[in-house]
Steps between C-alpha positions, in 0.01 A plus 500: 500500500227485232692748288779244473270234354492619141658413171872451531720688254805307386809689387737301278849644539721385213781601269462554126874464437557123501658361179215251453223735623460274804367773730216605271419143398473382860301808602250430220469136608428603861257767383315241289467269802384786721226584251338163573492555879194667651579805713844569355553795269851512362691820439747469214703822460462680167189316382295634792638853513261756347642723223634833623568380856856508635637145484700516823217656702258223403752225571591626845141573604391155378769324701376669819165316471599173328632158577823457302659219301864573417609303192869463577663437162869547417468874429253585779753617760679721247189706421447814708122491478481133601711575807289805581177301473625246753620770741161673481320169559716437806460857634122472473498147648320348202453122456793393283614177336815447293482275193860385455541475122879530474615303193874572514618752759413822681798736480407678821247339731261766628501476884136602548365195317532304825280455808202389287398171332714406199353255248710333232340553156668363187512785249429260211257235623291730724339196661492654847307822439219364718751446782605866480137615506416274795801635691382854435148417616650352817688828558184704439305287748784511753508878472122522551510276807787704642300822456212334686736398780648848521151643552470275807849580631501875438294593811778345713776690322674812622580783253853363458387172341506445123339196336656356183336228286823303444824450695695829491807549285739790469280676244233512771718750683511745206186685608480382859834625636450867403141492628597367842769768553698262719210431737452141624282315251372145468438328166245218525491252210346155425659191653750337503759721671806618307826319559763639737729599210231725348415643841865599553516672161191708576639589842829618348314733263212622718546399863189694611274270294396169654372211289225268628296233330127530576515212749804648676337842522168368633690295759698807610837348406800721579855472364 
């Protein structure tokens, strides 16, 4: 696990299409705060992309290795690249925090902004930037501790067990269902267990996949 204990890259996902430049302004405020924290090295789209390198390739490869703050302003959900950044963060199971900076309305709420911590951040006062950063650090630490726990649990796991660092959601099935080819599979995730309504939805879509919190799995719980 020593390889995990290194500088943490922070990816600031934001829109540049807000009428009052809220996305860029908030991203710069978070970046400024991050610059004062030891061990955190922020990644801020175009300013850190070397000349001559394909923009989209750098963005997607950076997301795969970064913790992500999504700055959810009014135009965020309408921007293709913002949506793609969140989907890639979810697919690669990256630590993710949403800064809710809606000032008026979101025309189409993006469904994949859920299942992670959401922190209210006023797009004008910006008095809670530290709260957003602390929430992200909590997610980074939680992810690290989960990876440590997985190392202890893995010797007990059969080949059909998959460990996820946060409670599963439907996007979790995007890569998992084709890979399992209909074979019985167990997803093990951090406690607490999912509610019955979410369990039923997963069962309707992929009945061969069973969901267990870590405590349920270690106890041998069967449904």
